[in-house]
PyMOL Python script that loads the backbone (N, CA, C, O; Angstrom):
from pymol import cmd

cmd.read_pdbstr("""\
ATOM      1  N   UNK A   1     265.045 140.902 321.585  1.00  0.00           N
ATOM      2  CA  UNK A   1     263.684 140.901 321.124  1.00  0.00           C
ATOM      3  C   UNK A   1     263.656 141.056 319.616  1.00  0.00           C
ATOM      4  O   UNK A   1     264.543 141.701 319.058  1.00  0.00           O
ATOM      5  N   UNK A   2     262.748 140.535 318.992  1.00  0.00           N
ATOM      6  CA  UNK A   2     262.590 140.573 317.655  1.00  0.00           C
ATOM      7  C   UNK A   2     261.348 141.332 317.240  1.00  0.00           C
ATOM      8  O   UNK A   2     260.427 141.404 318.054  1.00  0.00           O
ATOM      9  N   UNK A   3     261.220 141.949 315.967  1.00  0.00           N
ATOM     10  CA  UNK A   3     260.128 142.522 315.487  1.00  0.00           C
ATOM     11  C   UNK A   3     259.846 142.113 314.004  1.00  0.00           C
ATOM     12  O   UNK A   3     260.755 141.783 313.242  1.00  0.00           O
ATOM     13  N   UNK A   4     258.622 142.152 313.671  1.00  0.00           N
ATOM     14  CA  UNK A   4     258.284 141.715 312.383  1.00  0.00           C
ATOM     15  C   UNK A   4     258.183 142.862 311.268  1.00  0.00           C
ATOM     16  O   UNK A   4     257.340 143.739 311.458  1.00  0.00           O
ATOM     17  N   UNK A   5     258.892 142.914 310.250  1.00  0.00           N
ATOM     18  CA  UNK A   5     258.900 144.075 309.385  1.00  0.00           C
ATOM     19  C   UNK A   5     258.490 143.540 307.893  1.00  0.00           C
ATOM     20  O   UNK A   5     258.677 142.371 307.559  1.00  0.00           O
ATOM     21  N   UNK A   6     257.983 144.402 307.143  1.00  0.00           N
ATOM     22  CA  UNK A   6     257.443 144.086 305.855  1.00  0.00           C
ATOM     23  C   UNK A   6     257.750 145.184 304.838  1.00  0.00           C
ATOM     24  O   UNK A   6     257.537 146.372 305.083  1.00  0.00           O
ATOM     25  N   UNK A   7     258.276 144.722 303.649  1.00  0.00           N
ATOM     26  CA  UNK A   7     258.681 145.568 302.501  1.00  0.00           C
ATOM     27  C   UNK A   7     257.940 145.091 301.292  1.00  0.00           C
ATOM     28  O   UNK A   7     257.826 143.891 301.042  1.00  0.00           O
ATOM     29  N   UNK A   8     257.436 146.040 300.543  1.00  0.00           N
ATOM     30  CA  UNK A   8     256.758 145.570 299.261  1.00  0.00           C
ATOM     31  C   UNK A   8     257.280 146.371 298.055  1.00  0.00           C
ATOM     32  O   UNK A   8     257.583 147.559 298.159  1.00  0.00           O
ATOM     33  N   UNK A   9     257.370 145.709 296.958  1.00  0.00           N
ATOM     34  CA  UNK A   9     257.681 146.515 295.674  1.00  0.00           C
ATOM     35  C   UNK A   9     256.619 146.100 294.650  1.00  0.00           C
ATOM     36  O   UNK A   9     256.270 144.921 294.595  1.00  0.00           O
ATOM     37  N   UNK A  10     256.110 146.993 293.865  1.00  0.00           N
ATOM     38  CA  UNK A  10     255.007 146.729 292.894  1.00  0.00           C
ATOM     39  C   UNK A  10     255.570 147.177 291.621  1.00  0.00           C
ATOM     40  O   UNK A  10     256.102 148.286 291.581  1.00  0.00           O
ATOM     41  N   UNK A  11     255.507 146.366 290.469  1.00  0.00           N
ATOM     42  CA  UNK A  11     255.971 146.517 289.235  1.00  0.00           C
ATOM     43  C   UNK A  11     254.982 146.289 288.197  1.00  0.00           C
ATOM     44  O   UNK A  11     254.255 145.304 288.324  1.00  0.00           O
ATOM     45  N   UNK A  12     254.842 147.044 287.196  1.00  0.00           N
ATOM     46  CA  UNK A  12     253.955 146.835 285.978  1.00  0.00           C
ATOM     47  C   UNK A  12     254.376 145.341 285.486  1.00  0.00           C
ATOM     48  O   UNK A  12     255.485 144.870 285.738  1.00  0.00           O
ATOM     49  N   UNK A  13     253.495 144.730 284.846  1.00  0.00           N
ATOM     50  CA  UNK A  13     253.816 143.337 284.240  1.00  0.00           C
ATOM     51  C   UNK A  13     255.012 143.364 283.314  1.00  0.00           C
ATOM     52  O   UNK A  13     255.788 142.409 283.279  1.00  0.00           O
ATOM     53  N   UNK A  14     255.181 144.478 282.538  1.00  0.00           N
ATOM     54  CA  UNK A  14     256.196 144.574 281.683  1.00  0.00           C
ATOM     55  C   UNK A  14     257.591 144.662 282.263  1.00  0.00           C
ATOM     56  O   UNK A  14     258.557 144.276 281.605  1.00  0.00           O
ATOM     57  N   UNK A  15     257.723 145.185 283.539  1.00  0.00           N
ATOM     58  CA  UNK A  15     258.924 145.415 284.166  1.00  0.00           C
ATOM     59  C   UNK A  15     259.342 144.153 285.057  1.00  0.00           C
ATOM     60  O   UNK A  15     260.488 144.047 285.495  1.00  0.00           O
ATOM     61  N   UNK A  16     258.375 143.230 285.291  1.00  0.00           N
ATOM     62  CA  UNK A  16     258.674 142.115 286.236  1.00  0.00           C
ATOM     63  C   UNK A  16     259.830 141.300 285.747  1.00  0.00           C
ATOM     64  O   UNK A  16     260.755 140.981 286.495  1.00  0.00           O
ATOM     65  N   UNK A  17     259.769 140.969 284.492  1.00  0.00           N
ATOM     66  CA  UNK A  17     260.981 140.220 283.859  1.00  0.00           C
ATOM     67  C   UNK A  17     262.217 140.808 283.987  1.00  0.00           C
ATOM     68  O   UNK A  17     263.191 140.079 284.177  1.00  0.00           O
ATOM     69  N   UNK A  18     262.363 142.155 283.906  1.00  0.00           N
ATOM     70  CA  UNK A  18     263.491 143.016 283.848  1.00  0.00           C
ATOM     71  C   UNK A  18     263.989 142.966 285.339  1.00  0.00           C
ATOM     72  O   UNK A  18     265.183 142.775 285.569  1.00  0.00           O
ATOM     73  N   UNK A  19     263.132 143.127 286.286  1.00  0.00           N
ATOM     74  CA  UNK A  19     263.468 143.089 287.768  1.00  0.00           C
ATOM     75  C   UNK A  19     264.172 141.722 288.181  1.00  0.00           C
ATOM     76  O   UNK A  19     265.240 141.690 288.792  1.00  0.00           O
ATOM     77  N   UNK A  20     263.474 140.623 287.792  1.00  0.00           N
ATOM     78  CA  UNK A  20     263.937 139.339 288.117  1.00  0.00           C
ATOM     79  C   UNK A  20     265.343 139.049 287.369  1.00  0.00           C
ATOM     80  O   UNK A  20     266.216 138.417 287.964  1.00  0.00           O
ATOM     81  N   UNK A  21     265.520 139.466 286.213  1.00  0.00           N
ATOM     82  CA  UNK A  21     266.802 139.225 285.386  1.00  0.00           C
ATOM     83  C   UNK A  21     267.856 140.022 286.220  1.00  0.00           C
ATOM     84  O   UNK A  21     268.887 139.451 286.576  1.00  0.00           O
ATOM     85  N   UNK A  22     267.649 141.188 286.505  1.00  0.00           N
ATOM     86  CA  UNK A  22     268.772 142.018 287.282  1.00  0.00           C
ATOM     87  C   UNK A  22     269.018 141.552 288.599  1.00  0.00           C
ATOM     88  O   UNK A  22     270.164 141.565 289.049  1.00  0.00           O
ATOM     89  N   UNK A  23     267.967 141.104 289.318  1.00  0.00           N
ATOM     90  CA  UNK A  23     268.268 140.299 290.690  1.00  0.00           C
ATOM     91  C   UNK A  23     269.075 139.117 290.490  1.00  0.00           C
ATOM     92  O   UNK A  23     270.032 138.923 291.240  1.00  0.00           O
ATOM     93  N   UNK A  24     268.793 138.297 289.553  1.00  0.00           N
ATOM     94  CA  UNK A  24     269.451 137.078 289.362  1.00  0.00           C
ATOM     95  C   UNK A  24     270.945 137.271 288.818  1.00  0.00           C
ATOM     96  O   UNK A  24     271.793 136.453 289.177  1.00  0.00           O
ATOM     97  N   UNK A  25     271.288 138.296 287.988  1.00  0.00           N
ATOM     98  CA  UNK A  25     272.505 138.604 287.514  1.00  0.00           C
ATOM     99  C   UNK A  25     273.326 139.581 288.028  1.00  0.00           C
ATOM    100  O   UNK A  25     274.436 139.855 287.572  1.00  0.00           O
ATOM    101  N   UNK A  26     272.681 140.228 289.181  1.00  0.00           N
ATOM    102  CA  UNK A  26     273.423 141.208 289.780  1.00  0.00           C
ATOM    103  C   UNK A  26     274.644 140.699 290.581  1.00  0.00           C
ATOM    104  O   UNK A  26     274.869 139.490 290.520  1.00  0.00           O
ATOM    105  N   UNK A  27     275.397 141.420 291.269  1.00  0.00           N
ATOM    106  CA  UNK A  27     276.425 140.978 292.113  1.00  0.00           C
ATOM    107  C   UNK A  27     276.215 140.126 293.335  1.00  0.00           C
ATOM    108  O   UNK A  27     277.097 139.919 294.169  1.00  0.00           O
ATOM    109  N   UNK A  28     275.069 139.675 293.386  1.00  0.00           N
ATOM    110  CA  UNK A  28     274.579 138.882 294.438  1.00  0.00           C
ATOM    111  C   UNK A  28     275.515 137.379 294.362  1.00  0.00           C
ATOM    112  O   UNK A  28     275.796 136.830 293.297  1.00  0.00           O
ATOM    113  N   UNK A  29     275.860 136.940 295.529  1.00  0.00           N
ATOM    114  CA  UNK A  29     276.589 135.695 295.371  1.00  0.00           C
ATOM    115  C   UNK A  29     275.598 134.516 295.141  1.00  0.00           C
ATOM    116  O   UNK A  29     274.539 134.501 295.768  1.00  0.00           O
ATOM    117  N   UNK A  30     275.885 133.612 294.335  1.00  0.00           N
ATOM    118  CA  UNK A  30     275.000 132.580 294.091  1.00  0.00           C
ATOM    119  C   UNK A  30     274.426 131.862 295.356  1.00  0.00           C
ATOM    120  O   UNK A  30     273.233 131.570 295.432  1.00  0.00           O
ATOM    121  N   UNK A  31     275.355 131.581 296.375  1.00  0.00           N
ATOM    122  CA  UNK A  31     274.970 130.874 297.444  1.00  0.00           C
ATOM    123  C   UNK A  31     274.303 131.713 298.508  1.00  0.00           C
ATOM    124  O   UNK A  31     273.725 131.198 299.465  1.00  0.00           O
ATOM    125  N   UNK A  32     274.396 133.028 298.321  1.00  0.00           N
ATOM    126  CA  UNK A  32     273.733 134.015 299.261  1.00  0.00           C
ATOM    127  C   UNK A  32     272.385 133.907 299.587  1.00  0.00           C
ATOM    128  O   UNK A  32     271.942 134.272 300.676  1.00  0.00           O
ATOM    129  N   UNK A  33     271.641 133.374 298.606  1.00  0.00           N
ATOM    130  CA  UNK A  33     270.022 133.148 298.872  1.00  0.00           C
ATOM    131  C   UNK A  33     269.651 131.795 299.169  1.00  0.00           C
ATOM    132  O   UNK A  33     268.464 131.503 299.311  1.00  0.00           O
ATOM    133  N   UNK A  34     270.674 130.844 299.287  1.00  0.00           N
ATOM    134  CA  UNK A  34     270.391 129.425 299.622  1.00  0.00           C
ATOM    135  C   UNK A  34     270.102 129.313 301.088  1.00  0.00           C
ATOM    136  O   UNK A  34     270.923 129.683 301.927  1.00  0.00           O
ATOM    137  N   UNK A  35     268.851 128.765 301.421  1.00  0.00           N
ATOM    138  CA  UNK A  35     268.551 128.599 302.759  1.00  0.00           C
ATOM    139  C   UNK A  35     267.866 129.807 303.481  1.00  0.00           C
ATOM    140  O   UNK A  35     267.399 129.705 304.616  1.00  0.00           O
ATOM    141  N   UNK A  36     267.842 130.850 302.813  1.00  0.00           N
ATOM    142  CA  UNK A  36     267.256 132.051 303.323  1.00  0.00           C
ATOM    143  C   UNK A  36     265.880 132.149 303.595  1.00  0.00           C
ATOM    144  O   UNK A  36     265.415 133.043 304.302  1.00  0.00           O
ATOM    145  N   UNK A  37     265.100 131.125 302.977  1.00  0.00           N
ATOM    146  CA  UNK A  37     263.575 131.073 303.134  1.00  0.00           C
ATOM    147  C   UNK A  37     263.353 130.644 304.510  1.00  0.00           C
ATOM    148  O   UNK A  37     262.164 130.653 304.827  1.00  0.00           O
ATOM    149  N   UNK A  38     264.101 130.302 305.337  1.00  0.00           N
ATOM    150  CA  UNK A  38     263.805 129.940 306.695  1.00  0.00           C
ATOM    151  C   UNK A  38     263.658 131.175 307.519  1.00  0.00           C
ATOM    152  O   UNK A  38     263.032 131.177 308.579  1.00  0.00           O
ATOM    153  N   UNK A  39     264.282 132.295 306.981  1.00  0.00           N
ATOM    154  CA  UNK A  39     264.224 133.574 307.809  1.00  0.00           C
ATOM    155  C   UNK A  39     263.370 134.570 307.222  1.00  0.00           C
ATOM    156  O   UNK A  39     262.749 135.366 307.926  1.00  0.00           O
ATOM    157  N   UNK A  40     263.300 134.567 305.808  1.00  0.00           N
ATOM    158  CA  UNK A  40     262.555 135.537 304.948  1.00  0.00           C
ATOM    159  C   UNK A  40     261.529 134.935 304.316  1.00  0.00           C
ATOM    160  O   UNK A  40     261.700 133.831 303.798  1.00  0.00           O
ATOM    161  N   UNK A  41     260.387 135.543 304.274  1.00  0.00           N
ATOM    162  CA  UNK A  41     259.306 135.195 303.423  1.00  0.00           C
ATOM    163  C   UNK A  41     259.111 136.035 302.284  1.00  0.00           C
ATOM    164  O   UNK A  41     259.106 137.254 302.459  1.00  0.00           O
ATOM    165  N   UNK A  42     258.942 135.535 301.091  1.00  0.00           N
ATOM    166  CA  UNK A  42     258.820 136.360 299.942  1.00  0.00           C
ATOM    167  C   UNK A  42     257.589 135.752 299.182  1.00  0.00           C
ATOM    168  O   UNK A  42     257.474 134.560 298.901  1.00  0.00           O
ATOM    169  N   UNK A  43     256.693 136.731 298.894  1.00  0.00           N
ATOM    170  CA  UNK A  43     255.571 136.416 298.191  1.00  0.00           C
ATOM    171  C   UNK A  43     255.252 137.283 297.039  1.00  0.00           C
ATOM    172  O   UNK A  43     255.486 138.490 297.103  1.00  0.00           O
ATOM    173  N   UNK A  44     254.689 136.695 295.900  1.00  0.00           N
ATOM    174  CA  UNK A  44     254.241 137.486 294.764  1.00  0.00           C
ATOM    175  C   UNK A  44     252.827 137.457 294.629  1.00  0.00           C
ATOM    176  O   UNK A  44     252.196 136.406 294.748  1.00  0.00           O
ATOM    177  N   UNK A  45     252.240 138.661 294.364  1.00  0.00           N
ATOM    178  CA  UNK A  45     250.866 138.758 294.178  1.00  0.00           C
ATOM    179  C   UNK A  45     250.558 139.568 292.841  1.00  0.00           C
ATOM    180  O   UNK A  45     251.239 140.539 292.509  1.00  0.00           O
ATOM    181  N   UNK A  46     249.482 139.096 292.102  1.00  0.00           N
ATOM    182  CA  UNK A  46     249.075 139.715 291.037  1.00  0.00           C
ATOM    183  C   UNK A  46     247.951 140.752 291.336  1.00  0.00           C
ATOM    184  O   UNK A  46     246.927 140.410 291.927  1.00  0.00           O
ATOM    185  N   UNK A  47     248.160 141.992 290.925  1.00  0.00           N
ATOM    186  CA  UNK A  47     247.339 143.014 291.258  1.00  0.00           C
ATOM    187  C   UNK A  47     246.586 143.554 289.940  1.00  0.00           C
ATOM    188  O   UNK A  47     247.235 143.874 288.944  1.00  0.00           O
ATOM    189  N   UNK A  48     245.232 143.636 289.988  1.00  0.00           N
ATOM    190  CA  UNK A  48     244.575 143.999 288.768  1.00  0.00           C
ATOM    191  C   UNK A  48     244.232 145.412 288.827  1.00  0.00           C
ATOM    192  O   UNK A  48     244.054 145.934 289.928  1.00  0.00           O
ATOM    193  N   UNK A  49     244.125 146.071 287.774  1.00  0.00           N
ATOM    194  CA  UNK A  49     243.916 147.456 287.458  1.00  0.00           C
ATOM    195  C   UNK A  49     242.575 147.734 288.110  1.00  0.00           C
ATOM    196  O   UNK A  49     241.698 146.876 288.212  1.00  0.00           O
ATOM    197  N   UNK A  50     242.458 149.052 288.572  1.00  0.00           N
ATOM    198  CA  UNK A  50     241.194 149.447 289.315  1.00  0.00           C
ATOM    199  C   UNK A  50     240.917 150.815 289.040  1.00  0.00           C
ATOM    200  O   UNK A  50     241.845 151.580 288.776  1.00  0.00           O
ATOM    201  N   UNK A  51     239.612 151.242 289.080  1.00  0.00           N
ATOM    202  CA  UNK A  51     239.240 152.576 288.922  1.00  0.00           C
ATOM    203  C   UNK A  51     239.074 153.246 290.248  1.00  0.00           C
ATOM    204  O   UNK A  51     238.725 154.421 290.363  1.00  0.00           O
ATOM    205  N   UNK A  52     239.365 152.369 291.335  1.00  0.00           N
ATOM    206  CA  UNK A  52     239.261 152.954 292.746  1.00  0.00           C
ATOM    207  C   UNK A  52     240.247 154.077 293.031  1.00  0.00           C
ATOM    208  O   UNK A  52     241.297 154.136 292.391  1.00  0.00           O
ATOM    209  N   UNK A  53     239.955 154.947 293.943  1.00  0.00           N
ATOM    210  CA  UNK A  53     240.802 156.190 294.196  1.00  0.00           C
ATOM    211  C   UNK A  53     242.220 155.830 294.527  1.00  0.00           C
ATOM    212  O   UNK A  53     243.093 156.490 293.964  1.00  0.00           O
ATOM    213  N   UNK A  54     242.571 154.904 295.338  1.00  0.00           N
ATOM    214  CA  UNK A  54     243.855 154.458 295.569  1.00  0.00           C
ATOM    215  C   UNK A  54     244.229 153.222 294.776  1.00  0.00           C
ATOM    216  O   UNK A  54     245.257 152.613 295.071  1.00  0.00           O
ATOM    217  N   UNK A  55     243.502 152.848 293.852  1.00  0.00           N
ATOM    218  CA  UNK A  55     243.845 151.557 293.128  1.00  0.00           C
ATOM    219  C   UNK A  55     244.978 151.798 292.139  1.00  0.00           C
ATOM    220  O   UNK A  55     245.384 152.917 291.825  1.00  0.00           O
ATOM    221  N   UNK A  56     245.458 150.618 291.670  1.00  0.00           N
ATOM    222  CA  UNK A  56     246.512 150.712 290.643  1.00  0.00           C
ATOM    223  C   UNK A  56     245.824 151.016 289.227  1.00  0.00           C
ATOM    224  O   UNK A  56     244.693 150.626 288.936  1.00  0.00           O
ATOM    225  N   UNK A  57     246.565 151.684 288.478  1.00  0.00           N
ATOM    226  CA  UNK A  57     246.055 152.161 287.079  1.00  0.00           C
ATOM    227  C   UNK A  57     246.361 151.024 286.137  1.00  0.00           C
ATOM    228  O   UNK A  57     245.679 150.933 285.116  1.00  0.00           O
ATOM    229  N   UNK A  58     247.284 150.177 286.366  1.00  0.00           N
ATOM    230  CA  UNK A  58     247.515 149.088 285.426  1.00  0.00           C
ATOM    231  C   UNK A  58     247.749 147.678 286.097  1.00  0.00           C
ATOM    232  O   UNK A  58     248.232 147.658 287.229  1.00  0.00           O
ATOM    233  N   UNK A  59     247.470 146.638 285.533  1.00  0.00           N
ATOM    234  CA  UNK A  59     247.897 145.304 286.150  1.00  0.00           C
ATOM    235  C   UNK A  59     249.286 145.248 286.459  1.00  0.00           C
ATOM    236  O   UNK A  59     250.154 145.588 285.655  1.00  0.00           O
ATOM    237  N   UNK A  60     249.530 144.791 287.701  1.00  0.00           N
ATOM    238  CA  UNK A  60     250.909 144.649 288.089  1.00  0.00           C
ATOM    239  C   UNK A  60     251.137 143.450 288.998  1.00  0.00           C
ATOM    240  O   UNK A  60     250.236 142.654 289.262  1.00  0.00           O
ATOM    241  N   UNK A  61     252.316 143.357 289.444  1.00  0.00           N
ATOM    242  CA  UNK A  61     252.856 142.179 290.410  1.00  0.00           C
ATOM    243  C   UNK A  61     253.481 142.830 291.459  1.00  0.00           C
ATOM    244  O   UNK A  61     254.334 143.697 291.271  1.00  0.00           O
ATOM    245  N   UNK A  62     253.065 142.422 292.686  1.00  0.00           N
ATOM    246  CA  UNK A  62     253.707 142.841 293.889  1.00  0.00           C
ATOM    247  C   UNK A  62     254.569 141.900 294.590  1.00  0.00           C
ATOM    248  O   UNK A  62     254.155 140.756 294.777  1.00  0.00           O
ATOM    249  N   UNK A  63     255.642 142.228 294.970  1.00  0.00           N
ATOM    250  CA  UNK A  63     256.627 141.415 295.567  1.00  0.00           C
ATOM    251  C   UNK A  63     256.623 141.870 297.214  1.00  0.00           C
ATOM    252  O   UNK A  63     256.897 143.023 297.548  1.00  0.00           O
ATOM    253  N   UNK A  64     256.322 140.948 298.061  1.00  0.00           N
ATOM    254  CA  UNK A  64     256.287 141.129 299.396  1.00  0.00           C
ATOM    255  C   UNK A  64     257.405 140.415 300.162  1.00  0.00           C
ATOM    256  O   UNK A  64     257.546 139.202 300.000  1.00  0.00           O
ATOM    257  N   UNK A  65     258.203 141.096 300.983  1.00  0.00           N
ATOM    258  CA  UNK A  65     259.338 140.622 301.732  1.00  0.00           C
ATOM    259  C   UNK A  65     258.841 140.887 303.209  1.00  0.00           C
ATOM    260  O   UNK A  65     258.527 141.981 303.679  1.00  0.00           O
ATOM    261  N   UNK A  66     258.835 139.799 303.773  1.00  0.00           N
ATOM    262  CA  UNK A  66     258.452 139.721 305.344  1.00  0.00           C
ATOM    263  C   UNK A  66     259.762 139.092 306.013  1.00  0.00           C
ATOM    264  O   UNK A  66     260.286 138.053 305.614  1.00  0.00           O
ATOM    265  N   UNK A  67     260.197 139.823 307.031  1.00  0.00           N
ATOM    266  CA  UNK A  67     261.494 139.300 307.890  1.00  0.00           C
ATOM    267  C   UNK A  67     261.324 139.901 309.255  1.00  0.00           C
ATOM    268  O   UNK A  67     260.623 140.865 309.563  1.00  0.00           O
ATOM    269  N   UNK A  68     262.112 139.138 310.038  1.00  0.00           N
ATOM    270  CA  UNK A  68     262.230 139.433 311.625  1.00  0.00           C
ATOM    271  C   UNK A  68     263.497 140.390 311.582  1.00  0.00           C
ATOM    272  O   UNK A  68     264.387 140.326 310.733  1.00  0.00           O
ATOM    273  N   UNK A  69     263.427 141.325 312.684  1.00  0.00           N
ATOM    274  CA  UNK A  69     264.453 142.166 312.852  1.00  0.00           C
ATOM    275  C   UNK A  69     264.499 142.654 314.299  1.00  0.00           C
ATOM    276  O   UNK A  69     263.437 142.893 314.874  1.00  0.00           O
ATOM    277  N   UNK A  70     265.778 142.829 314.976  1.00  0.00           N
ATOM    278  CA  UNK A  70     265.751 143.095 316.231  1.00  0.00           C
ATOM    279  C   UNK A  70     265.212 144.337 316.492  1.00  0.00           C
ATOM    280  O   UNK A  70     265.342 145.189 315.613  1.00  0.00           O
ATOM    281  N   UNK A  71     264.565 144.660 317.636  1.00  0.00           N
ATOM    282  CA  UNK A  71     263.940 145.894 317.984  1.00  0.00           C
ATOM    283  C   UNK A  71     265.082 147.036 318.247  1.00  0.00           C
ATOM    284  O   UNK A  71     264.746 148.220 318.216  1.00  0.00           O
ATOM    285  N   UNK A  72     266.346 146.686 318.490  1.00  0.00           N
ATOM    286  CA  UNK A  72     267.410 147.500 318.438  1.00  0.00           C
ATOM    287  C   UNK A  72     267.832 147.951 317.178  1.00  0.00           C
ATOM    288  O   UNK A  72     268.510 147.201 316.477  1.00  0.00           O
ATOM    289  N   UNK A  73     267.491 149.189 316.755  1.00  0.00           N
ATOM    290  CA  UNK A  73     267.703 149.766 315.404  1.00  0.00           C
ATOM    291  C   UNK A  73     269.130 149.785 315.029  1.00  0.00           C
ATOM    292  O   UNK A  73     269.406 150.032 313.855  1.00  0.00           O
ATOM    293  N   UNK A  74     270.079 149.554 315.890  1.00  0.00           N
ATOM    294  CA  UNK A  74     271.567 149.623 315.470  1.00  0.00           C
ATOM    295  C   UNK A  74     271.903 148.222 315.039  1.00  0.00           C
ATOM    296  O   UNK A  74     272.844 148.047 314.264  1.00  0.00           O
ATOM    297  N   UNK A  75     271.132 147.129 315.532  1.00  0.00           N
ATOM    298  CA  UNK A  75     271.644 145.831 315.214  1.00  0.00           C
ATOM    299  C   UNK A  75     271.157 145.447 313.754  1.00  0.00           C
ATOM    300  O   UNK A  75     269.955 145.504 313.495  1.00  0.00           O
ATOM    301  N   UNK A  76     272.042 145.073 312.841  1.00  0.00           N
ATOM    302  CA  UNK A  76     271.739 144.670 311.525  1.00  0.00           C
ATOM    303  C   UNK A  76     270.768 143.606 311.384  1.00  0.00           C
ATOM    304  O   UNK A  76     270.826 142.704 312.219  1.00  0.00           O
ATOM    305  N   UNK A  77     269.848 143.545 310.440  1.00  0.00           N
ATOM    306  CA  UNK A  77     268.890 142.423 310.231  1.00  0.00           C
ATOM    307  C   UNK A  77     269.813 141.307 309.477  1.00  0.00           C
ATOM    308  O   UNK A  77     270.875 141.525 308.895  1.00  0.00           O
ATOM    309  N   UNK A  78     269.182 140.131 309.624  1.00  0.00           N
ATOM    310  CA  UNK A  78     269.727 138.966 309.045  1.00  0.00           C
ATOM    311  C   UNK A  78     269.851 139.068 307.464  1.00  0.00           C
ATOM    312  O   UNK A  78     268.847 139.385 306.826  1.00  0.00           O
ATOM    313  N   UNK A  79     270.970 138.827 306.854  1.00  0.00           N
ATOM    314  CA  UNK A  79     271.282 138.887 305.452  1.00  0.00           C
ATOM    315  C   UNK A  79     270.975 140.376 305.031  1.00  0.00           C
ATOM    316  O   UNK A  79     270.391 140.580 303.967  1.00  0.00           O
ATOM    317  N   UNK A  80     271.324 141.330 305.777  1.00  0.00           N
ATOM    318  CA  UNK A  80     270.979 142.650 305.349  1.00  0.00           C
ATOM    319  C   UNK A  80     271.639 143.166 304.053  1.00  0.00           C
ATOM    320  O   UNK A  80     271.042 143.879 303.247  1.00  0.00           O
ATOM    321  N   UNK A  81     272.793 142.795 303.927  1.00  0.00           N
ATOM    322  CA  UNK A  81     273.462 143.346 302.617  1.00  0.00           C
ATOM    323  C   UNK A  81     272.816 142.767 301.356  1.00  0.00           C
ATOM    324  O   UNK A  81     272.690 143.470 300.353  1.00  0.00           O
ATOM    325  N   UNK A  82     272.400 141.481 301.393  1.00  0.00           N
ATOM    326  CA  UNK A  82     271.720 140.804 300.426  1.00  0.00           C
ATOM    327  C   UNK A  82     270.334 141.492 299.970  1.00  0.00           C
ATOM    328  O   UNK A  82     270.012 141.716 298.803  1.00  0.00           O
ATOM    329  N   UNK A  83     269.606 141.771 301.082  1.00  0.00           N
ATOM    330  CA  UNK A  83     268.224 142.119 300.879  1.00  0.00           C
ATOM    331  C   UNK A  83     268.260 143.854 300.487  1.00  0.00           C
ATOM    332  O   UNK A  83     267.392 144.410 299.815  1.00  0.00           O
ATOM    333  N   UNK A  84     269.254 144.410 300.971  1.00  0.00           N
ATOM    334  CA  UNK A  84     269.318 145.881 300.702  1.00  0.00           C
ATOM    335  C   UNK A  84     269.578 145.871 299.030  1.00  0.00           C
ATOM    336  O   UNK A  84     268.950 146.621 298.284  1.00  0.00           O
ATOM    337  N   UNK A  85     270.436 145.062 298.627  1.00  0.00           N
ATOM    338  CA  UNK A  85     270.648 145.043 297.233  1.00  0.00           C
ATOM    339  C   UNK A  85     269.381 144.678 296.288  1.00  0.00           C
ATOM    340  O   UNK A  85     269.052 145.323 295.292  1.00  0.00           O
ATOM    341  N   UNK A  86     268.777 143.597 296.755  1.00  0.00           N
ATOM    342  CA  UNK A  86     267.555 143.166 296.043  1.00  0.00           C
ATOM    343  C   UNK A  86     266.440 144.389 296.163  1.00  0.00           C
ATOM    344  O   UNK A  86     265.661 144.581 295.229  1.00  0.00           O
ATOM    345  N   UNK A  87     266.410 145.067 297.158  1.00  0.00           N
ATOM    346  CA  UNK A  87     265.441 146.248 297.407  1.00  0.00           C
ATOM    347  C   UNK A  87     265.921 147.405 296.429  1.00  0.00           C
ATOM    348  O   UNK A  87     265.105 147.996 295.722  1.00  0.00           O
ATOM    349  N   UNK A  88     267.273 147.705 296.416  1.00  0.00           N
ATOM    350  CA  UNK A  88     267.658 148.791 295.558  1.00  0.00           C
ATOM    351  C   UNK A  88     267.542 148.560 294.071  1.00  0.00           C
ATOM    352  O   UNK A  88     267.382 149.475 293.265  1.00  0.00           O
ATOM    353  N   UNK A  89     267.637 147.242 293.747  1.00  0.00           N
ATOM    354  CA  UNK A  89     267.539 146.892 292.367  1.00  0.00           C
ATOM    355  C   UNK A  89     266.064 147.140 291.980  1.00  0.00           C
ATOM    356  O   UNK A  89     265.844 147.593 290.857  1.00  0.00           O
ATOM    357  N   UNK A  90     265.092 146.895 292.769  1.00  0.00           N
ATOM    358  CA  UNK A  90     263.669 147.222 292.624  1.00  0.00           C
ATOM    359  C   UNK A  90     263.415 148.678 292.572  1.00  0.00           C
ATOM    360  O   UNK A  90     262.629 149.135 291.742  1.00  0.00           O
ATOM    361  N   UNK A  91     264.058 149.448 293.440  1.00  0.00           N
ATOM    362  CA  UNK A  91     263.783 150.856 293.301  1.00  0.00           C
ATOM    363  C   UNK A  91     264.381 151.460 292.101  1.00  0.00           C
ATOM    364  O   UNK A  91     264.220 152.658 291.867  1.00  0.00           O
TER     365      UNK A  91
END
""", "prot")
cmd.dss("prot")
cmd.show_as("cartoon", "prot")
cmd.util.cbc("prot")
cmd.orient("prot")
């Protein structure tokens, strides 16, 4: 059985370029991300500043990663090593 999972990272606009540069030049293998779009959905959203109670204080960019994972928590997700590194760079 499979389950749908969602991870998102939000960066201020000044930090987006740095995140993309580190992701591109990190120890990721160049071919590691080729063809992965069949299994992982990556979206970028612009988020505007808001005075709302839970709104963002500044303009930002949100990166959303949507992927399928087995309902068995011990089973590794597809390309887990690559996406853990991408998420850790963001954190």
